[in-house]
N, C-alpha and C positions, 0 to 999 in steps of 0.2 A: 751854569746858572743856578742861583739859589732861590728859595722861597722868599717872596716879598712880604715883609712884615709891615703892618700899618699901625699908626698911632691916631690918625685922624679918621673917625668913623664916617664923616660925610664924604671924604674922598673914597673910602672903601665902598660905601653904598653906591656912589655914582659909577665907579668902575665896575662893580658887580652887576648893576642894572644894565649897563651897556653890553657887557659880555653875555648876559643871560637873557637878553630880550627875546630871542627866538623860542625859548622854552621857559618863559616866566611862570606859567601855571605850574609846571613840574617843580619849580624851585620857589614856589610861593611861600612855603614855611620859612625858608631862609630869609628871603627878601622882606617878608612881613615882620618877622622877629627883629631884624636889623632896623627896620624903619621904626618899630615901636621903641626900641632901645634908644635911638637917637631922639625921638620926640619926647621920651621920658627923661632926657638928660642923664641916661644911665648907659654909657657906651659899653660895648663888649669888653670882656676881660682880655681877649686875645683875638686878633684878626690877621689872616694871612691869605696869600694867593700863590698857587703853584702854576707857573707860566700864566696863561690867561684862560685856563681850563677848569681849575678847581678853586673854589673859595671856601674858607673855613673860619668859623667864629665860635667863641666860647662866651655865652651870655650868663650862664649859671655855673656854680662849682661842679667840676668833674664831667661836664657834658659839652660836646661840640656839635654844631649843626653845619652840614656841608651842602654846597651847591655845585652842580656840574654843568659845564657847557655841553658836554657829550657824555653818554653813558659808558663810553669806553676810552677813558683817558689813557695816554701812552704810559708804558712802563716807567719811563724816566720821570714823568710827572708824578706818578704815584710814589716812586722812591724818594723824590724830593720832599713830598708831603710827609712821608714816614719819618725822614730825618728831622723834620721840623717839629714833629709831634711826639717822638718816642720818649723824650725826657720831660714832657709836660704832664702835670697832674690831671690829665683828662682820660677818663675810662669809658665814657659812653659816647657813641657816635650815631648821629641821626641823618638820614638822607636817602636818596634814591637807591634802591636795593642793590643792583649789580655792582656799582663802584664802591659803595660802602662795605659790602661783603669783602671785596678785594682788599680794601684798605685795612679792615679789621684783621684779616689773616696775615697781611704783611706786617702790621704793627705788632701783632701777637708774637710773631717770629722775632722781630727786633727787640721786644721786651722780654722774651722767654716767658710769655704769659699764655693764658687760656682765652678762648673766644666763647661768648655766650650770646645767643639771640634772645633779646629781651622782648621784642614785639615786632610782628609783621603787620604792616599797614597798607592801605590802598587809598590813593587819592582819587576822588570823584569830582566831576564837573557837571553842573546842572544843564540839562538840555531843556531850554524854555518851552519848546513845543511839546515835551512829554510831561511837564509839571502837572500833577493831579490837582483837582479843585480843592478848596478848603474843606476840612472835615470838622470834627467835633471841637467844641471849645473855642475860646478866643485868646489871643495873646496880647500882652501889654508889657511895657517897659518896666523893669525893676524899679521899685521905689525905696526910699530910705527905711521905711518901716519893715521892708522885707529882709533887711540885713541879717538878722539872727538866723532865720531858716535857710537863707541862701548860703551863708557861711557854712552851715552844717551840710548842705547838699554838696558844696564844693569839696569839703573834706571827705565825704563819702565817695564822691566821684574820683578823687585822687587815690583813695584806698583801693578802689576797684580797677582803675585804669593803669596803675603802676607806671606812671609817666616819668618818674625820676627815681634815683637810687633811694632817697629817704622820703618817707611819708610826711606830708605837711602837718604842722601843728595846728591847734585850734586858733592861736593868734595869727598864724600865717594865712589860714583860711579866712579869718575875719578881715585881714588886710586885703586879700585878693577880692573879697566881696565888695569892700569899699572902693577898690580900684575899678571894678566892673560898673559900679554905680556911677562913678565919675565919668567913665568912658561912654556910658549910655547905650551899650550894645547888647546887654543881656535882657532877654525876654522871658516871661513866664507864661505858660499856658494855664488858663483858668477854666475849670468846669464847675458850674453852679457856684461861682464866686470863690472857689478853693483852688490855690496854686497846686498843680499836679506834676509839672515838668518844666524844664528850662532848656534854653539853647542860646548861644551867644554869636553875634555877628562881629567879627574882628578882622584884624590885618587888612584894613581897607586901603587899597592902593589903586588910584585911578578908578577904573571901572570894575575892579576885582574886589571881592569880599570872601572871607572864609567863615564857615559856620563851625563852631566847636562847643565844648562844654555841654553837650547834649546829655541830659540826665533826667531819669525818672526815679524817684524814691521807691523803695521796695513795696510799700503799701498800695502804690498806684500802678504797678506794672501789669503787663499782659492785658491792657485795655486800649492799646493803640495811641496812648498819649504822646509818646516820643514822635511817632509818625505825624500826628496832628501838629505838634509844636514845630517840627522842622519844616513841614509843608507851609504852615502859616508864616514862618520866618522867611522862607524862600520868596513867597509872594510879597512880603514887606521889603525885602532887599531889592526885588525888581521894581517895586513902586518907588523906592529911594534912588533908582537910577543905575543900579549895578547890573552890568551885562554878563559878568563872569562870577558865578557862585560856586565856591569850592568847599569840599568837605573831606576830612580824613576819617577812615574807619580802621578798627582793629580786625585783621583777617581771622583772628581767633574767635570772632563773634559772627558766625554766618547769618544769624537772624538780622542783625543790624545792616549787614551788607545787602541782604535781600530787600529789606525795608527801604533803604535809600534808593535802590534801583527802581523799586515800585513807585517812589515819589517822582522820579525822573532824572536821577543822577546816572552818569555813565563813567566807567573807569578811564583814568588818564595814565596812571603809572603806579607801581608798587614801591613802597619805601620800607625802611627797616631801622630798628634801634638795636645796635650791637654794643656789647660790653667787652672790653679787653683789659683784663687785670689778672694778677696772680691769685690762685685759689689755694687757700690754706689746707 
């Protein structure tokens, strides 16, 4: 049996949703990004399935996001995936920690390459019963006049988060800011009329929504604004009818992990970003 390759992103989405329905929260990044790509008429560059256990897609250059029906795919399934990926120009792999680690090391061996852990992440889900009350400031949706400073914040966020191999340019940050304005999910926390932090409600699928782009500029840090912004956005998401609110954190930042648990988030699973390429 070989890896099944897809050209039709709608078919790929439908089959992945059916296969992953038992652990859709754990695979929310994969499913959400795929849905966004389809809605934006920008299908993935590469889509494949190994048996009915592992789904893989490439939405940006050099990076693939993976979804797993089980955290322990069989050896034959993993080897099939390695054969499908070893000659493709993909160097970064994102997904649930245990199987992505296995894949990275198998792929490194097949490519005679090195393995590097780029980021360790944790997925959290909000426990509604534990959500703390609203705190300081108020949130509002991003407006068109906010575009200049939001673009600057997005570029600063990318610089600090190291989410892709290359840092985004000013023009790319401006484009992302315009996209967020059009989608209507980015919120700003204001204190005394001044925007001091932002957070974004994205990857809306049925009753599920994910919060990302949580950022506080340096002049406003250590004042609890990120906590206030995320808390207020959680309340807004619940008001908008979402029963499942998800959030990823960088495990290298213990402060943010502690803050999100104080807000009312509980761990679901760990994910990882691995890099597999030759080192000069």
